[in-house]
All heavy atoms as an XYZ file, in Angstrom:
883
protein
N     -11.941     15.918     -8.463
C     -10.933     16.091     -7.411
C     -10.002     14.881     -7.396
O     -10.458     13.746     -7.325
C     -11.612     16.227     -6.053
C     -10.657     16.490     -4.915
C     -11.373     16.617     -3.595
O     -12.595     16.488     -3.524
N     -10.634     16.873     -2.537
N      -8.707     15.160     -7.456
C      -7.721     14.083     -7.458
C      -7.447     13.667     -6.023
O      -7.074     14.506     -5.189
C      -6.415     14.550     -8.128
C      -5.354     13.473     -8.018
C      -6.673     14.912     -9.591
N      -7.642     12.418     -5.708
C      -7.301     11.945     -4.378
C      -7.111     10.443     -4.343
O      -7.654      9.707     -5.165
C      -8.337     12.373     -3.343
C      -9.737     11.863     -3.561
C     -10.665     12.326     -2.427
O     -10.261     12.958     -1.449
N     -11.934     12.004     -2.554
N      -6.311     10.034     -3.365
C      -6.118      8.628     -3.033
C      -6.565      8.455     -1.589
O      -6.111      9.197     -0.714
C      -4.649      8.231     -3.160
C      -3.973      8.444     -4.510
C      -2.490      8.091     -4.421
C      -4.641      7.617     -5.588
N      -7.439      7.506     -1.350
C      -7.981      7.300     -0.010
C      -7.711      5.863      0.422
O      -8.252      4.914     -0.165
C      -9.489      7.602      0.036
C     -10.028      7.368      1.436
C      -9.759      9.033     -0.409
N      -6.890      5.730      1.465
C      -6.565      4.409      1.994
C      -7.568      4.002      3.059
O      -8.139      4.854      3.753
C      -5.163      4.391      2.628
C      -4.029      4.738      1.696
C      -3.563      6.164      1.861
O      -4.391      7.006      2.254
O      -2.377      6.445      1.596
N      -7.734      2.710      3.204
C      -8.574      2.156      4.263
C      -8.089      0.753      4.582
O      -7.299      0.165      3.827
C     -10.046      2.134      3.841
O     -10.229      1.330      2.697
N      -8.565      0.227      5.714
C      -8.264     -1.151      6.065
C      -7.222     -1.330      7.149
O      -6.950     -2.459      7.560
N      -6.619     -0.250      7.606
C      -5.646     -0.370      8.668
C      -6.312     -0.687     10.001
O      -7.541     -0.690     10.114
N      -5.478     -0.955     11.001
C      -6.011     -1.245     12.321
C      -5.006     -1.958     13.189
O      -3.815     -2.020     12.867
N      -5.513     -2.513     14.271
C      -4.701     -3.252     15.229
C      -4.887     -4.744     14.976
O      -6.024     -5.222     14.887
C      -5.126     -2.905     16.652
C      -4.493     -3.709     17.787
C      -2.993     -3.469     17.838
C      -5.159     -3.346     19.114
N      -3.776     -5.469     14.885
C      -3.832     -6.908     14.632
C      -2.742     -7.581     15.445
O      -1.690     -6.982     15.712
C      -3.679     -7.196     13.125
C      -2.330     -6.752     12.598
C      -3.944     -8.656     12.803
N      -2.986     -8.811     15.837
C      -1.988     -9.559     16.593
C      -0.905    -10.099     15.671
O      -1.144    -10.306     14.466
C      -2.645    -10.718     17.330
C      -3.574    -10.287     18.442
C      -4.076    -11.460     19.267
O      -4.023    -12.604     18.847
N      -4.573    -11.164     20.466
N       0.279    -10.343     16.209
C       1.334    -10.962     15.398
C       0.842    -12.267     14.776
O       0.159    -13.059     15.429
C       2.448    -11.211     16.412
C       2.256    -10.140     17.432
C       0.765     -9.981     17.557
N       1.187    -12.446     13.503
C       0.717    -13.602     12.756
C      -0.596    -13.386     12.050
O      -1.008    -14.226     11.235
N      -1.248    -12.286     12.328
C      -2.544    -11.996     11.725
C      -2.431    -11.393     10.345
O      -1.333    -11.246      9.791
N      -3.598    -11.032      9.801
C      -3.676    -10.503      8.441
C      -4.514     -9.233      8.403
O      -5.422     -9.040      9.218
C      -4.317    -11.537      7.502
O      -3.549    -12.706      7.424
N      -4.202     -8.404      7.439
C      -5.001     -7.224      7.115
C      -4.978     -7.037      5.607
O      -4.003     -7.423      4.949
C      -4.444     -5.958      7.778
C      -4.701     -5.713      9.257
C      -3.950     -4.462      9.704
C      -6.187     -5.566      9.545
N      -6.014     -6.402      5.112
C      -6.052     -6.039      3.699
C      -6.280     -4.538      3.592
O      -7.316     -4.026      4.026
C      -7.172     -6.779      2.973
C      -7.147     -6.594      1.458
C      -8.449     -7.045      0.862
N      -8.376     -7.262     -0.580
C      -9.428     -7.225     -1.378
N     -10.638     -6.985     -0.883
N      -9.286     -7.445     -2.676
N      -5.304     -3.857      3.025
C      -5.428     -2.427      2.790
C      -5.991     -2.188      1.398
O      -5.697     -2.928      0.461
C      -4.067     -1.746      2.912
C      -3.294     -1.957      4.211
C      -2.010     -1.129      4.179
C      -4.140     -1.604      5.415
N      -6.781     -1.126      1.306
C      -7.323     -0.694      0.022
C      -6.975      0.769     -0.202
O      -6.872      1.539      0.748
C      -8.842     -0.862     -0.014
O      -9.226     -2.196      0.175
N      -6.814      1.127     -1.457
C      -6.577      2.524     -1.821
C      -7.446      2.823     -3.033
O      -7.215      2.273     -4.117
C      -5.115      2.752     -2.134
S      -4.763      4.369     -2.867
N      -8.425      3.681     -2.819
C      -9.340      4.063     -3.895
C      -8.887      5.386     -4.491
O      -8.696      6.370     -3.778
C     -10.755      4.185     -3.355
N      -8.719      5.394     -5.797
C      -8.278      6.595     -6.502
C      -9.449      7.256     -7.209
O     -10.351      6.575     -7.705
C      -7.199      6.234     -7.524
N      -9.417      8.574     -7.245
C     -10.424      9.313     -7.994
C      -9.765     10.507     -8.669
O      -8.733     11.009     -8.216
C     -11.562      9.782     -7.082
O     -11.061     10.584     -6.042
N     -10.350     10.914     -9.779
C      -9.844     12.083    -10.476
C      -8.633     11.828    -11.355
O      -8.043     12.789    -11.870
N      -8.243     10.570    -11.501
C      -7.107     10.230    -12.356
C      -7.486      9.078    -13.277
O      -8.428      8.337    -13.007
C      -5.843      9.841    -11.555
C      -6.080      8.573    -10.710
C      -5.383     11.003    -10.688
C      -4.823      8.026    -10.049
N      -6.691      8.937    -14.345
C      -6.865      7.783    -15.228
C      -6.066      6.642    -14.625
O      -4.903      6.417    -14.967
C      -6.385      8.141    -16.629
C      -6.734      7.115    -17.690
C      -6.248      7.585    -19.052
N      -6.199      6.493    -20.002
C      -5.558      6.559    -21.173
N      -4.936      7.670    -21.532
N      -5.551      5.528    -21.977
N      -6.707      5.964    -13.713
C      -6.036      5.016    -12.827
C      -5.201      3.979    -13.575
O      -4.091      3.652    -13.165
C      -7.097      4.322    -11.972
C      -6.568      3.299    -11.012
C      -6.031      3.697     -9.793
C      -6.623      1.942    -11.318
C      -5.548      2.757     -8.895
C      -6.151      1.004    -10.435
C      -5.604      1.410     -9.211
N      -5.707      3.479    -14.666
C      -5.074      2.327    -15.323
C      -3.679      2.619    -15.859
O      -2.885      1.695    -16.051
C      -5.961      1.820    -16.458
O      -6.108      2.813    -17.448
N      -3.336      3.887    -16.069
C      -2.023      4.201    -16.631
C      -0.984      4.486    -15.559
O       0.197      4.650    -15.861
C      -2.087      5.377    -17.627
C      -2.393      6.699    -16.916
C      -3.081      5.085    -18.738
C      -2.253      7.910    -17.821
N      -1.421      4.543    -14.317
C      -0.509      4.846    -13.219
C       0.135      3.571    -12.673
O      -0.518      2.533    -12.558
C      -1.246      5.542    -12.082
C      -1.461      7.020    -12.296
C      -2.436      7.479    -13.168
C      -0.688      7.951    -11.602
C      -2.624      8.833    -13.371
C      -0.884      9.314    -11.793
C      -1.850      9.747    -12.677
O      -2.036     11.095    -12.859
N       1.419      3.703    -12.315
C       2.057      2.702    -11.484
C       1.643      2.990    -10.038
O       1.706      4.141     -9.588
C       3.582      2.782    -11.604
C       4.064      2.507    -13.016
O       3.376      1.766    -13.748
O       5.122      3.046    -13.381
N       1.246      1.952     -9.337
C       0.740      2.123     -7.974
C       1.655      1.450     -6.967
O       2.245      0.392     -7.252
C      -0.663      1.521     -7.850
C      -1.694      2.125     -8.786
S      -1.952      3.885     -8.532
C      -2.592      3.890     -6.848
N       1.763      2.054     -5.808
C       2.639      1.478     -4.804
C       2.117      1.680     -3.399
O       1.240      2.524     -3.153
N       2.632      0.873     -2.508
C       2.413      1.033     -1.073
C       3.773      1.289     -0.422
O       4.743      0.571     -0.686
C       1.785     -0.220     -0.467
C       0.344     -0.404     -0.809
C      -0.177     -1.194     -1.798
C      -0.765      0.206     -0.157
N      -1.548     -1.102     -1.806
C      -1.934     -0.247     -0.807
C      -0.908      1.089      0.918
C      -3.212      0.157     -0.407
C      -2.179      1.485      1.303
C      -3.307      1.026      0.639
N       3.796      2.329      0.395
C       4.973      2.680      1.182
C       4.567      2.649      2.657
O       3.377      2.682      2.986
C       5.465      4.080      0.821
C       6.109      4.182     -0.533
C       5.359      4.087     -1.704
C       7.476      4.400     -0.663
C       5.942      4.181     -2.950
C       8.077      4.509     -1.905
C       7.304      4.404     -3.048
O       7.901      4.513     -4.278
N       5.561      2.637      3.525
C       5.254      2.728      4.947
C       6.300      3.570      5.653
O       7.432      3.691      5.189
C       5.165      1.343      5.571
C       6.478      0.604      5.707
C       6.229     -0.808      6.213
N       7.471     -1.488      6.539
C       7.541     -2.773      6.887
N       6.422     -3.516      6.949
N       8.705     -3.316      7.182
N       5.870      4.129      6.777
C       6.772      4.938      7.587
C       6.506      4.649      9.051
O       5.404      4.905      9.548
C       6.598      6.422      7.290
C       7.639      7.296      7.958
C       7.644      8.702      7.410
O       6.684      9.156      6.775
N       8.731      9.417      7.630
N       7.515      4.115      9.704
C       7.438      3.860     11.140
C       7.984      5.071     11.881
O       8.761      5.861     11.317
C       8.243      2.613     11.481
N       7.605      5.254     13.146
C       8.085      6.406     13.913
C       9.610      6.468     13.927
O      10.283      5.470     14.195
C       7.521      6.143     15.310
C       6.320      5.303     15.077
C       6.653      4.434     13.907
N      10.141      7.643     13.614
C      11.581      7.847     13.637
C      12.335      7.268     12.458
O      13.566      7.315     12.424
N      11.608      6.740     11.483
C      12.251      6.125     10.317
C      11.794      6.813      9.028
O      10.764      7.476      8.991
C      11.939      4.634     10.252
C      12.509      3.829     11.402
C      12.331      2.348     11.170
C      12.983      1.535     12.273
N      12.841      0.060     12.039
N      12.572      6.592      7.977
C      12.208      7.149      6.683
C      11.111      6.314      6.037
O      10.968      5.118      6.322
C      13.439      7.191      5.773
C      14.459      8.239      6.186
C      15.531      8.428      5.131
O      15.865      7.503      4.401
N      16.041      9.629      5.028
N      10.379      6.951      5.163
C       9.368      6.235      4.392
C      10.071      5.255      3.462
O      11.083      5.593      2.836
C       8.516      7.213      3.591
C       7.282      6.610      2.969
C       6.388      7.679      2.341
N       5.872      8.604      3.340
C       4.941      9.518      3.078
N       4.416      9.619      1.860
N       4.526     10.331      4.032
N       9.519      4.044      3.358
C      10.161      3.019      2.543
C       9.131      2.314      1.666
O       7.963      2.191      2.032
C      10.874      1.977      3.424
C       9.979      1.252      4.404
C      10.750      0.332      5.341
O      11.980      0.215      5.204
O      10.100     -0.276      6.219
N       9.611      1.869      0.520
C       8.748      1.147     -0.410
C       8.431     -0.244      0.139
O       9.322     -0.955      0.588
C       9.432      1.012     -1.769
C       8.705      0.169     -2.810
C       7.416      0.845     -3.243
C       9.615     -0.091     -4.008
N       7.155     -0.612      0.066
C       6.726     -1.948      0.463
C       6.498     -2.815     -0.773
O       7.029     -3.916     -0.883
C       5.434     -1.879      1.296
C       4.915     -3.270      1.610
C       5.664     -1.085      2.576
N       5.696     -2.315     -1.694
C       5.364     -3.086     -2.892
C       4.885     -2.139     -3.975
O       4.357     -1.064     -3.681
C       4.282     -4.124     -2.587
N       5.039     -2.602     -5.208
C       4.631     -1.813     -6.350
C       3.946     -2.706     -7.369
O       4.334     -3.867     -7.537
C       5.863     -1.224     -7.008
C       5.893      0.250     -7.078
C       7.183      0.695     -7.650
N       7.026      2.068     -8.020
C       7.993      2.787     -8.523
N       9.162      2.251     -8.735
N       7.789      4.036     -8.816
N       2.955     -2.138     -8.044
C       2.351     -2.836     -9.178
C       2.288     -1.838    -10.323
O       1.744     -0.740    -10.187
C       0.974     -3.441     -8.826
C       0.426     -4.226    -10.010
C      -0.024     -2.386     -8.347
C      -0.723     -5.157     -9.630
N       2.866     -2.221    -11.433
C       2.972     -1.315    -12.560
C       1.704     -1.355    -13.399
O       0.862     -2.242    -13.245
C       4.215     -1.672    -13.369
C       5.478     -1.474    -12.585
C       6.028     -2.517    -11.852
C       6.100     -0.234    -12.540
C       7.185     -2.329    -11.114
C       7.253     -0.037    -11.802
C       7.794     -1.086    -11.081
N       1.580     -0.393    -14.288
C       0.358     -0.300    -15.093
C       0.134     -1.566    -15.912
O      -1.010     -1.943    -16.166
C       0.410      0.926    -16.007
O       1.543      0.877    -16.853
N       1.220     -2.242    -16.282
C       1.099     -3.468    -17.056
C       0.808     -4.691    -16.217
O       0.562     -5.776    -16.761
N       0.852     -4.533    -14.881
C       0.508     -5.626    -13.988
C       1.677     -6.303    -13.300
O       1.469     -7.094    -12.374
N       2.894     -6.016    -13.704
C       4.029     -6.616    -13.021
C       4.187     -6.004    -11.638
O       3.729     -4.883    -11.386
C       5.304     -6.449    -13.840
O       5.588     -5.086    -14.030
N       4.846     -6.757    -10.773
C       4.964     -6.336     -9.380
C       6.403     -6.452     -8.893
O       7.205     -7.209     -9.445
C       4.084     -7.199     -8.464
O       4.482     -8.565     -8.589
C       2.609     -7.072     -8.826
N       6.724     -5.687     -7.871
C       7.934     -5.949     -7.121
C       7.694     -5.631     -5.650
O       6.771     -4.896     -5.295
C       9.168     -5.245     -7.687
C       9.064     -3.751     -7.679
O       8.377     -3.169     -6.861
N       9.784     -3.106     -8.592
N       8.522     -6.252     -4.815
C       8.342     -6.200     -3.375
C       9.663     -5.921     -2.679
O      10.731     -6.348     -3.129
C       7.809     -7.545     -2.850
C       6.441     -7.912     -3.353
C       6.281     -8.631     -4.535
C       5.300     -7.534     -2.643
C       5.024     -8.958     -4.998
C       4.037     -7.863     -3.103
C       3.911     -8.574     -4.282
O       2.654     -8.900     -4.737
N       9.567     -5.248     -1.549
C      10.714     -5.141     -0.678
C      11.026     -6.524     -0.110
O      10.121     -7.333      0.120
C      10.418     -4.166      0.456
N      12.305     -6.774      0.124
C      12.704     -8.094      0.617
C      12.003     -8.452      1.921
O      11.685     -9.620      2.161
C      14.221     -8.143      0.818
C      14.982     -8.218     -0.496
O      14.352     -8.533     -1.525
O      16.199     -7.962     -0.486
N      11.732     -7.456      2.750
C      11.191     -7.752      4.076
C       9.716     -8.153      4.045
O       9.160     -8.545      5.078
C      11.403     -6.578      5.048
C      10.910     -5.255      4.555
C       9.560     -4.936      4.578
C      11.806     -4.305      4.070
C       9.106     -3.708      4.128
C      11.370     -3.065      3.613
C      10.019     -2.765      3.640
N       9.061     -8.088      2.889
C       7.667     -8.531      2.808
C       7.458     -9.656      1.808
O       6.341    -10.167      1.679
C       6.704     -7.370      2.472
C       6.800     -6.277      3.514
C       6.919     -6.851      1.065
N       8.486    -10.043      1.113
C       8.333    -11.107      0.115
C       7.807    -12.382      0.766
O       8.289    -12.815      1.802
C       9.668    -11.382     -0.572
C      10.026    -10.359     -1.629
C      11.342    -10.700     -2.313
C      11.681     -9.650     -3.366
N      12.997     -9.916     -3.990
N       6.792    -12.939      0.119
C       6.176    -14.157      0.630
C       5.095    -13.921      1.660
O       4.378    -14.850      2.029
N       4.963    -12.695      2.136
C       3.940    -12.377      3.146
C       2.880    -11.412      2.617
O       1.714    -11.523      2.981
C       4.598    -11.770      4.383
C       5.612    -12.659      5.062
C       6.036    -12.090      6.417
N       6.704    -10.797      6.298
C       6.328     -9.693      6.954
N       5.290     -9.724      7.772
N       6.993     -8.564      6.797
N       3.285    -10.457      1.810
C       2.375     -9.424      1.302
C       2.145     -9.638     -0.193
O       3.045    -10.068     -0.918
C       2.966     -8.038      1.500
C       3.086     -7.566      2.928
C       2.861     -8.402      4.007
C       3.427     -6.240      3.181
C       2.968     -7.957      5.311
C       3.538     -5.770      4.475
C       3.322     -6.632      5.542
N       0.946     -9.268     -0.639
C       0.607     -9.336     -2.055
C      -0.098     -8.051     -2.474
O      -1.076     -7.652     -1.846
C      -0.322    -10.528     -2.344
O       0.306    -11.742     -1.925
C      -0.619    -10.609     -3.839
N       0.425     -7.423     -3.504
C      -0.200     -6.234     -4.050
C      -1.001     -6.625     -5.290
O      -0.580     -7.486     -6.062
C       0.847     -5.143     -4.390
C       0.175     -3.817     -4.742
C       1.797     -5.597     -5.487
C       1.145     -2.643     -4.844
N      -2.157     -5.983     -5.450
C      -2.992     -6.246     -6.613
C      -3.756     -4.975     -6.952
O      -3.813     -4.044     -6.149
C      -3.956     -7.411     -6.363
O      -4.820     -7.121     -5.282
N      -4.342     -4.960     -8.136
C      -5.112     -3.788     -8.544
C      -6.340     -4.235     -9.314
O      -6.331     -5.276     -9.971
C      -4.262     -2.839     -9.393
C      -3.832     -3.375    -10.740
C      -2.768     -2.464    -11.386
N      -3.298     -1.152    -11.699
C      -2.517     -0.071    -11.933
N      -1.196     -0.192    -11.859
N      -3.070      1.093    -12.217
N      -7.376     -3.402     -9.219
C      -8.605     -3.601     -9.969
C      -8.855     -2.299    -10.720
O      -9.352     -1.329    -10.138
C      -9.756     -3.942     -9.021
C     -11.036     -4.293     -9.763
O     -11.198     -3.867    -10.914
O     -11.883     -4.975     -9.175
N      -8.506     -2.285    -11.987
C      -8.637     -1.051    -12.754
C     -10.105     -0.643    -12.945
O     -10.405      0.541    -13.098
C      -7.954     -1.201    -14.103
C      -6.438     -1.223    -13.990
O      -5.875     -0.781    -12.991
N      -5.783     -1.761    -15.005
N     -10.995     -1.598    -12.924
C     -12.419     -1.277    -13.061
C     -12.944     -0.527    -11.841
O     -13.896      0.251    -11.941
C     -13.223     -2.548    -13.281
N     -12.307     -0.761    -10.693
C     -12.723     -0.098     -9.449
C     -11.777      1.013     -9.031
O     -11.947      1.602     -7.968
C     -12.816     -1.130     -8.324
C     -13.897     -2.174     -8.540
C     -13.974     -3.136     -7.367
C     -15.093     -4.154     -7.563
N     -15.187     -5.102     -6.424
N     -10.753      1.274     -9.848
C      -9.763      2.314     -9.518
C      -9.172      2.095     -8.133
O      -8.989      3.057     -7.365
C     -10.392      3.708     -9.600
C     -10.681      4.141    -11.013
O     -10.365      3.440    -11.976
N     -11.300      5.289    -11.166
N      -8.859      0.861     -7.825
C      -8.420      0.517     -6.478
C      -7.196     -0.398     -6.523
O      -7.111     -1.302     -7.360
C      -9.558     -0.175     -5.708
O     -10.682      0.712     -5.642
C      -9.134     -0.529     -4.294
N      -6.284     -0.142     -5.596
C      -5.133     -1.015     -5.400
C      -5.218     -1.582     -3.985
O      -5.681     -0.901     -3.065
C      -3.801     -0.271     -5.640
C      -3.617      0.884     -4.671
C      -2.622     -1.219     -5.576
N      -4.794     -2.822     -3.840
C      -4.893     -3.525     -2.567
C      -3.521     -3.987     -2.093
O      -2.604     -4.192     -2.894
C      -5.791     -4.765     -2.714
C      -7.163     -4.484     -3.256
C      -7.436     -4.640     -4.618
C      -8.187     -4.040     -2.424
C      -8.700     -4.380     -5.124
C      -9.455     -3.779     -2.935
C      -9.697     -3.948     -4.282
O     -10.957     -3.678     -4.778
N      -3.413     -4.164     -0.794
C      -2.238     -4.795     -0.216
C      -2.732     -5.821      0.796
O      -3.241     -5.448      1.853
C      -1.319     -3.776      0.463
C      -0.005     -4.351      0.976
C       0.883     -4.773     -0.197
C       0.733     -3.346      1.853
N      -2.599     -7.086      0.444
C      -2.933     -8.163      1.361
C      -1.700     -8.462      2.192
O      -0.637     -8.793      1.640
C      -3.361     -9.413      0.583
C      -3.676    -10.608      1.468
C      -4.892    -10.405      2.343
O      -5.913     -9.913      1.879
N      -4.790    -10.779      3.609
N      -1.840     -8.341      3.497
C      -0.712     -8.522      4.408
C      -0.989     -9.711      5.309
O      -1.956     -9.688      6.092
C      -0.504     -7.260      5.243
C      -0.326     -6.005      4.403
S       0.108     -4.559      5.387
C      -1.386     -4.353      6.349
N      -0.168    -10.735      5.198
C      -0.291    -11.931      6.017
C       0.945    -12.099      6.897
O       1.976    -11.477      6.655
C      -0.456    -13.163      5.126
C      -1.690    -13.107      4.256
O      -2.718    -12.541      4.646
N      -1.610    -13.685      3.066
N       0.815    -12.952      7.891
C       1.942    -13.230      8.797
C       2.569    -11.941      9.315
O       3.798    -11.774      9.286
C       2.996    -14.088      8.081
O       2.441    -15.287      7.616
N       1.740    -11.047      9.783
C       2.225     -9.745     10.214
C       3.100     -9.858     11.446
O       2.887    -10.713     12.320
C       1.048     -8.813     10.476
C       0.423     -8.235      9.197
C      -0.990     -7.722      9.461
C       1.290     -7.112      8.640
N       4.094     -8.972     11.494
C       5.065     -8.943     12.575
C       5.004     -7.581     13.261
O       4.605     -6.587     12.630
C       6.472     -9.152     12.020
C       6.653    -10.412     11.199
C       8.047    -10.465     10.591
C       8.241    -11.704      9.727
N       9.606    -11.738      9.132
N       5.439     -7.493     14.504
C       5.447     -6.176     15.172
C       6.231     -5.123     14.389
O       5.852     -3.948     14.391
C       6.108     -6.492     16.515
C       5.741     -7.913     16.780
C       5.775     -8.578     15.433
N       7.285     -5.535     13.697
C       8.076     -4.578     12.925
C       7.368     -4.073     11.673
O       7.868     -3.176     10.993
C       9.440     -5.171     12.556
C       9.386     -6.532     11.901
C       9.591     -7.675     12.889
O       9.011     -7.634     13.997
O      10.323     -8.626     12.529
N       6.202     -4.628     11.365
C       5.387     -4.099     10.270
C       4.552     -2.901     10.712
O       3.878     -2.278      9.876
C       4.448     -5.176      9.723
C       5.190     -6.327      9.043
O       6.154     -6.050      8.307
O       4.804     -7.480      9.277
N       4.582     -2.594     11.988
C       3.833     -1.452     12.496
C       4.328     -0.158     11.862
O       5.519      0.154     11.904
C       3.966     -1.367     14.025
O       3.348     -2.510     14.607
C       3.313     -0.095     14.558
N       3.408      0.583     11.258
C       3.760      1.813     10.546
C       2.490      2.448     10.002
O       1.419      1.834     10.026
C       4.710      1.511      9.389
N       2.649      3.657      9.505
C       1.604      4.257      8.680
C       1.879      3.834      7.236
O       3.002      3.993      6.745
C       1.585      5.786      8.804
C       0.510      6.375      7.884
C       1.339      6.210     10.239
N       0.872      3.302      6.596
C       0.997      2.814      5.232
C       0.360      3.822      4.278
O      -0.792      4.231      4.472
C       0.344      1.449      5.087
C       1.186      0.335      5.665
C       1.363      0.224      7.040
C       1.839     -0.574      4.846
C       2.160     -0.765      7.581
C       2.634     -1.582      5.379
C       2.788     -1.661      6.744
O       3.587     -2.658      7.277
N       1.116      4.189      3.250
C       0.685      5.194      2.297
C       0.544      4.596      0.902
O       1.396      3.818      0.452
C       1.706      6.331      2.215
C       1.870      7.118      3.485
C       2.821      6.756      4.436
C       1.080      8.241      3.734
C       2.979      7.487      5.604
C       1.231      8.979      4.893
C       2.181      8.596      5.822
O       2.335      9.322      6.980
N      -0.478      5.028      0.229
C      -0.692      4.667     -1.166
C      -0.035      5.722     -2.057
O      -0.061      6.923     -1.737
C      -2.198      4.621     -1.422
S      -2.684      4.246     -3.103
N       0.532      5.265     -3.150
C       1.241      6.149     -4.077
C       0.817      5.828     -5.500
O       0.678      4.658     -5.865
C       2.747      5.944     -3.899
C       3.571      6.547     -5.009
O       3.975      5.851     -5.940
N       3.825      7.831     -4.921
N       0.627      6.888     -6.284
C       0.322      6.736     -7.711
C       1.354      7.530     -8.486
O       1.578      8.713     -8.183
C      -1.082      7.243     -8.016
N       1.965      6.901     -9.497
C       3.064      7.571    -10.190
C       2.983      7.466    -11.688
O       2.660      6.420    -12.249
C       4.405      6.969     -9.751
C       5.022      7.660     -8.567
C       6.485      7.314     -8.376
O       7.157      7.010     -9.375
O       6.922      7.328     -7.233
N       3.278      8.594    -12.319
C       3.666      8.636    -13.715
C       5.080      9.201    -13.737
O       5.605      9.607    -12.701
C       2.724      9.530    -14.518
C       1.273      9.083    -14.650
C       0.463     10.166    -15.365
C       1.179      7.764    -15.392
N       5.679      9.303    -14.897
C       7.044      9.842    -14.960
C       7.086     11.305    -14.525
O       8.108     11.778    -14.024
C       7.613      9.721    -16.371
O       6.699     10.313    -17.285
C       7.827      8.262    -16.744
N       5.962     12.009    -14.676
C       5.959     13.444    -14.380
C       5.078     13.811    -13.199
O       4.878     14.999    -12.918
C       5.462     14.227    -15.603
O       4.173     13.738    -15.969
C       6.423     14.082    -16.769
N       4.562     12.823    -12.493
C       3.620     13.148    -11.435
C       3.634     12.061    -10.363
O       3.712     10.876    -10.688
C       2.212     13.246    -12.029
C       1.152     13.834    -11.116
C      -0.208     13.811    -11.813
N      -1.155     14.697    -11.165
C      -2.449     14.746    -11.458
N      -2.952     13.951    -12.396
N      -3.247     15.573    -10.827
N       3.519     12.475     -9.107
C       3.408     11.526     -8.005
C       2.322     12.008     -7.060
O       2.289     13.180     -6.676
C       4.725     11.399     -7.265
N       1.432     11.097     -6.691
C       0.329     11.407     -5.799
C       0.428     10.518     -4.563
O       0.869      9.367     -4.672
C      -1.006     11.165     -6.499
C      -1.239     11.904     -7.811
C      -2.493     11.383     -8.504
C      -1.361     13.395     -7.561
N      -0.028     11.064     -3.426
C       0.016     10.314     -2.172
C      -1.326     10.384     -1.467
O      -2.009     11.403     -1.509
C       1.086     10.900     -1.240
C       2.472     10.706     -1.735
C       3.190     11.559     -2.521
C       3.312      9.565     -1.495
N       4.426     11.022     -2.770
C       4.527      9.806     -2.159
C       3.152      8.380     -0.788
C       5.588      8.896     -2.135
C       4.200      7.472     -0.763
C       5.405      7.731     -1.426
N      -1.648      9.293     -0.782
C      -2.795      9.290      0.101
C      -2.409      9.833      1.471
O      -1.248     10.188      1.716
N      -3.391      9.864      2.366
C      -3.161     10.436      3.688
C      -2.591      9.420      4.667
O      -2.122      9.794      5.740
C      -4.486     10.996      4.249
C      -5.413      9.963      4.896
C      -6.084      9.032      3.907
O      -6.023      9.241      2.693
N      -6.737      7.993      4.421
N      -2.606      8.158      4.301
C      -2.034      7.116      5.143
C      -3.051      6.427      6.016
O      -4.077      7.008      6.377
N      -2.747      5.178      6.361
C      -3.576      4.410      7.285
C      -2.650      3.671      8.253
O      -1.639      3.105      7.839
C      -4.501      3.437      6.528
O      -5.389      2.791      7.457
C      -3.748      2.374      5.747
N      -3.009      3.725      9.525
C      -2.144      3.155     10.564
C      -2.349      1.645     10.642
O      -3.487      1.159     10.714
C      -2.466      3.784     11.917
C      -1.689      3.197     13.081
C      -0.226      3.549     13.056
O       0.142      4.701     12.841
N       0.641      2.553     13.281
N      -1.238      0.926     10.662
C      -1.242     -0.507     10.918
C      -0.403     -0.745     12.172
O       0.762     -0.335     12.222
C      -0.664     -1.302      9.727
C      -0.476     -2.767     10.098
C      -1.566     -1.159      8.511
N      -1.007     -1.380     13.158
C      -0.313     -1.681     14.404
C      -0.386     -3.181     14.650
O      -1.481     -3.759     14.685
C      -0.937     -0.934     15.583
O      -0.901      0.470     15.325
C      -0.173     -1.227     16.873
N       0.780     -3.784     14.793
C       0.854     -5.231     15.044
C       1.368     -5.415     16.463
O       2.529     -5.123     16.765
C       1.779     -5.923     14.037
C       1.743     -7.442     14.259
C       1.385     -5.579     12.615
N       0.487     -5.889     17.319
C       0.836     -6.001     18.734
C      -0.073     -6.997     19.418
O      -1.250     -7.136     19.046
C       0.700     -4.633     19.409
O       0.917     -4.739     20.804
N       0.487     -7.668     20.409
C      -0.338     -8.583     21.208
C      -0.875     -7.862     22.433
O      -1.591     -8.464     23.242
C       0.485     -9.806     21.608
O       1.670     -9.408     22.274
């Protein structure tokens, strides 16, 4: 069964940290480009960070220096370490797996940054 399962979301105070995980199954994980997207209420889904199959990364400007994406191909898992969280980071965070001919999405995990 092909699926992406996110975990690690929750409620955190401003300035705090969270680590999201996305476990993939049913795919040849190592050949996929992996990404994290987010969608806040009333807004479009937007790219947060990406890690390509070769290991290179890119980030949205609004998370540079605060978030780090990584992957463990042995565990079929991609991570998003989020530091210095801000209230505007509040959103549902989605994991994405992509090839040129295929895109897969997880069900999302809620991240709420609030005091």
